[in-house]
N, C-alpha and C positions, 0 to 999 in steps of 0.2 A: 373554298378551303376552310376547314374548321380545325381547331387545335386538338380537340378530344372528341371521342365517342361519335365519330362520323359514320353514318350508315345510310343506305338507300332503301326505300320502300315503294311499293306500287302506289301510285297517286290516282285519285278519282278524276283527275282532269280539271278539278276546280282549284281556284286559288286558295291556298291555306296559309293563314297567318295566326299564330297562337302565342299569346304573351303569358308565359308561366315559367316554371323552371326549365322546361324544354321549349325552344322556339322552333317552329316548323315552317319551312319555306318551300313552296312548290314552284318549280320552273315550268311555266305553262307549255313551252315548246317540247318538253320531254315528260314522259310518264314517270317522273321520279320525285320523291320527297326527301329533302335533306334534313336530318334531325341532329341538332347539336345540344350537348349538355350545357356547355358554357359558351356564351355568345358575346362577341366584342365588336364594336364599330358599327358601320352601316353597310348593308349590301347594295353596293352600286347605286347610291342615291346622293343627291346634293340639292340644295336650294329649298326655300320654305314651301314651294309648291310641289315638292316631290310626292309622287303617288305612294311610295313606300312609307315615307314619314307620316303621311296622313293616315294610312292604313294601320300603322303601329301606334297611332294616337299620341304622337309627340306634340305638345303645345309649345308654340313660339311666343316669346315676349319681345316687345320692342315697339317701334313706331316708324312712321314714314314722314320725311320732311316734304317741302314743296318743290323738290327738284326732280327733273328728268335728265337723263344723260344720253348723248349721241356718240357713237363711235363709228369711225370711218377708216377703213384700211385701203391703202392704195399706193401708187407711185407719186411721190411729192416733188414738186419743183418750187424752190423758194430762193429769195435773195437774202434771207436772214444770215448774218455773219456767223460762221462756225455752227451751223444748225445741227451738225452731227455731234457736237460736244456740249451743247447747252443743257444744263440741268434745270434751271428755273429762271423764267423771265416774267416780270410782273408789270402790269400796266394798271393805272388807277382809273382808267376811263371806260373799260369794257369788262365783260364777264371773264371768268377764269377759264383758261384753255390749256389743255395738256397734250403735247405732241410726243409720241414715243416711237422710237425706231424698232422695227420688227424684222422678221426673216425675209429673205429674198428681195431686199430693197423696198419692202412695203412700208407704209407709214400709217399708223393708227392715230386718229384724232378722237380724243375723249371730250365730249361736250356736255356739261350739265345744263339742263333747261329748267329754269324756274317757272312754276305754273302761273304765279301771279306776281309780276314785277311792274312797278309803276314808272321806273326810270329807264330811258333808252341807254344811258351810259352807266352801267352797273357791273361791278365785280372786278375780277382780276384775271389776267391772261397768264397761263402757266404752260411752258413748253418743257417737255422731258424727253431725253434721248435714251434709247436702248441700243442693243448691239445690231449688227448686220445692216447698218445704214437705214434703219427705220425710225419713225418718230411717232409721238402721240401728242395731240393738242386738244384742249378742252376749254369751254367757256359757257357762261349762262346765256340762254336765249331769252330775250325780253318779250313780254306780252305773248304768252302762249295761249291766252284766251281772247276770243273775239270781244272787242270793246263794247259792242252794241248788244249782242245776245248773251255774252258770257260763256258761250260754248267753247270747249277746248279746240284749239287749232290743230290741224293735221299737217305735219311736215313731210315733204318729199325730199329726195336727194338734191334736187336743184336748190331748194330752199336752204338746205344745210350747207351746201358749197358756197352759196352767196354769203351766208352768215360767217362762215369760216374766213372768207376773204376780208369782210368788213371788220371782224374782230382782230385780225392780225395786222391791220393797217398801222403804221405806214409801210410795213414790209409786204411784199407780194408773196402770196401763197396760192398755188394752183395744183390740183390733182391731175396728173397726166393720165392716170387710169385708176378707177375705183373698183376694188375687188369685193368689198363687203361693207355694209353699214347697218346700223340699227339704232332705235330709240327705246329706252327702257327706264322705268322707275327703279329706285333702290330702296328696299325695305330693310331697316337695321334691326334684325331680330336674332334671337338665339333660343335654343331649347332650354326651358325652365329647369328641368331636372331629368337626368338620365340614370335610371337605376339598372335596367337590363341593357347590356351593351351587346351589339350584334355584329358578328363577323361571318359572312357567307359569300361565296363566289370568289372572284379573282381580284376584287378591288376593295380597298378599305378607305372610307371617306371619313374625315374627322367630324366630330360631333357638331362643332360650331363652324358656320360658313363665314369665313373672313372676307367680306367684300367691302373694302373701303375705297373711296373715290379719289382721294388726294394722296394719301401716304403710299399706296401701292404695296402694302406689307402682307397681303394675303398669302402669297406663296411661302414667305419666310415663316409666318406663324403657323401655316398649315403643316410645314415640315416639322416644326417644333411639336406640334400637336401629335403627329404620327409617332415621333420619337418618344414622347411622353407616354403614350399608350403602349408602344412596342415593348419597352423594357419591363413594364409592369406585367404585361402578359407573360413574358419570358419567366419572370421570377415567380409568378403565381402558378404557372403550368409545370415548370421544370425545376424550380429551386426552393420550393416550400414556403412561399410567401402566403400570409393570411389573406382572406378575402377583403379585409379592410384596405389593403393596398390599392385594389381596383377602384375603390370609392374616391381616392384622391385624384383620379383622372377628371371626374366631373367637377370636383372642387377647384382644382387648379386651372382647368381650361375655361370654366365659366367666368372666373374673375378676369381672365385675359380678354375674353369675348366682350365683356362689359366695358373694358378699357378701350378696346378698338372702336366700339360704337360711340362712346363719349368723345374720344379724340377725333373721330371722323365728323361728328356733328360740329365740333369747334372749328375744324379746318375748313369745312364747307361754308360755314358762316363767314369766316374771314375772307374766303375766296369770292364770296358773293357780296362783300362789302356790307355785311349786316352783323350786329352784335349778338353773339351767342348768349344763352342764359347765364347770368352771373358775371357778365363781362365787366371788368374794371381796368380800362386802359391806363397806361402810364402817361406821364407828361410827354407831349409831342409825339405820341404813338399814332400809328396808322394801321389800317387793316393789313396792308402789305407787310409792315414790320412785324405785326403779331403773327401773321402766317409764317413768315420766315423764322421767327424766334421759336414758335411751337414745333416746326419741323426739325429744327436743329436740336432743340431740347429733347425731343423724343426719337432722335435718330437711332439710338441703341434699341429702343423698343421696336421700332419699325423693322430693323434687320433681325430682331429676335434675341440678340445677345444681352439686351437690357431688361428682359423680362424678369420680374421678381414674383415669387410665389409667397403666399401668406404663411404665417407661423402655424405649424401642425406637427404631428408626431413624425412626419416625413421630413419636415424642415424644422428641426428642433432647436429653437433658440434657448440657450442657457443664460438666463438673466442674472445669474450669480457670477458670470464670467467677468474678469477684469477688463477694463476698456482697452481697445486696440492700442498697441504700442505706437503705431504711426499716426493715430488719430483718424484714420479712414477705415481700414480693416475690411473684413468680409463677414457677412452674416448668412446663416442658412436661408435658403430660398433664392439666393443670388447665384448667377453663373460664376463658376471658378474662372478668374482671369488668367490669361496666358502670360508667360514671362520667359525670357531667355535664361537658360541655365547651362550647366556643363555636365556631361556624363562622367561617371567615375568607373574605372581609374583613367580612362583615355583622355578626359578633359575636352572632348569634342563638344562644340556649341550645339545646343538643341533647344527646343521649346517644350515647356512642360506639357502642353496639349499633345505634342507628338509622342510623349512618353505615356499618355493616357488614351490610347485608341478606344473607340466605342465598340467594345466587344460584349457588352451586357453585364460587366462586373462592376462592383463598387471599388473605388480606389481610396486608399488611405494615405494621405500626404502627412507624414510624420515629421514635423519641423523640430529638429534637435539642436539647432544653433551650433554652439561650439562643442565638439565631441569630448574634449577634455573636461569642460565644466559640467556637462550633463551625462557623463559616462555612467554613473550609477543609475540614473533614471532610465537611460536607454537600455541597460542590461535588464532592469526590472521589467520594463515593458516587453522586451523580446521574450523573456521567460514566460510572461503571461500569455503572449500570442501563441506560444507553443504548447500551452497547458490545455487540459481537457475542458477547463471552465471558460476558455476564451470563445468569443463569438466565431472565430475562424474555425474552431473545432465543432462547435454546436450547430452552426448554421451553414458552414461551408465545407464540411467534411474533412477538415484538416488544413494545416498551414501550407501544405504542398499544393493544394488545389487553388490555383490562381484564376480559375474560370469564374469564381464567385467573388473573391476578394484579392486585390493586388496591393502590395505595400511598397511605397516609395519613401525612403528617408531623404530629407532635405537638410543639408548641413552647410554652415558657413565656414567650416574648417577647410582650408586649401593646402595646408602643409602638415607634416607629421614630425613632432619633436622626439617621439620615442616609439619603440616597437609595439607597446601596448595600444597606443592610439591607432597605429597602422593595422594592427590585428583586428580591432573593433571595426574600423572602416571596411576592411576586407570582408568581415562577416556580414556587414549590413549591405554589401553589394553582391552577395552570393545568393543564388536562387534558393528559396522563392522570393527573396528580397531584392531590391534595387536601390542604389543610392545616387543622389543628384547633388552636385555642388552648386550652391547658390552664388554663382560668380559668372559675370559676363563682362568682357572687355575691361578687365582689371577692377571692376566694381563688385564688392561683396555685400550680400545681405539684401539685395533688391527685392527678391521674392518674399522674404520674411516681412519686409516693410509693406509690400503690396497686400499681403494677406493679413496684416495687422498683428503679426506674431512677435512677441518679445523674445530676444535671443536667449535669455536666461530661463524663462518659463517654458519655452517650447510650446508645441500644440499638436493635436491630432485632428486633422480636418478630413471629414468623410465627404467624398465626391460621388454623387449618384451616377448611375449608368448613363444618364443623359447629359452629364457635365455640370449639373447644378449642385450647389453645396447642400448637404443634408444635415451635418452636425459639426460642431466645433468645440473642442475641449482642450484645456491646457494639459501638458504632458503628465502631471501628477494625477490628473483626474481621468485617466484613460478608461476607467470602469464605466464612465458615462457612455462610451461608445458601445460597450456590451449591452447596456440598458436600451440604447437607441435601437439596435437591431432586434432585441428581444421583443420590442413593441409590435413589430409587424412580420417577423419571420418565425416559422416553426422549426423546432429542433430537427436535425437530420433524421433522427429515428422516427419522427412523426410524419415524414413526407409521404404523401399518398403513393 
């Protein structure tokens, strides 16, 4: 599948790969050539050894440490207490082991194997449970080279099963049935730079291969990666975004890939009881404590919600902004946090993320604080949003088009002393607008505080289609939002 200019031609039967403005791919089983004008993603490929990636000439950066990993899937029998509930178990005497529950009552054991280890008692044992009654266990295997010849040792299944039992002592671990096993090295690499992005076939694979051995965050970051690319494709192809928007995919995802690699190196070192580069332990610290602390500290990053993107035109930090009212606040490049609020006028409890479904549009959270105090500012802003000079008219086709921009007013006002205030509230909750009361279980202003908004100053917060914050401006400086969108969007009259 290609987004634009898709056509078929007779093929010569030879493999065709061309890197230019037009990328041509030949499916060898069929006499057809697919030609695409704009190309995004990877055509059904993954891994640093991918044939397609090699043919397209993508260079990978990174390195390989001295670890191998073993994985075993099967039916596990053990006397470990609450084995189906365990998240992390650490032993300071043996290597790190990770046991993960999988489908159909299978258990996968993940085992890192250090190539050159001098101690028989080395590393940390880690057990991790997944769903469906399956488990994953991993640990370092000592002395993977012959002590006399120095040649690498070859491990068979019986060797691995014996090592699994010894590493899990004093608990008993036995595989009643082994369904699959493998031994493999892990190379921590990523594409140095991706200028032409390719999308062909039925599968889109992210640019960076997130393969970490301890944190198990690959699928989370992979989904974030796909979402990051998808909304940018949508806006480029159908909503008039400039080509520069596509370049932010490489910029944002590369930084995340680098963080994954650095974090994985550190965690693997702790699990193997060795100091990572630049290691400065605290008083009475141990490798087990450092491992646990690092996993807790980067838990948000692991699940994807703690990812932060660097300052750019897409994550526009205004350094002239006053400091957050709550002392914490929210800055562009961070994920917009969720919070309980109430719909207007029904007062039904809901979450702000529920009010911002992922439909490909930008959301504008307009924090207006007290309606009476900010009435003049609110009316001025609404008039601007309805004008021909507003970004909603220039880049979204008009205020009525909520497919590109959706406006949610957030107020701390929960009661109305006069008809004028009630009239304003009704107008802010009438399509195409929606109004949310910042109130939950009797507490008012929690979302304003969470986002760092002063009740009197108010704020306009731009939420990107992927849920990350794009821009932040106080209510009186709403023109900065127009400038923000003008940076990477074409006027509607200029859309191809």
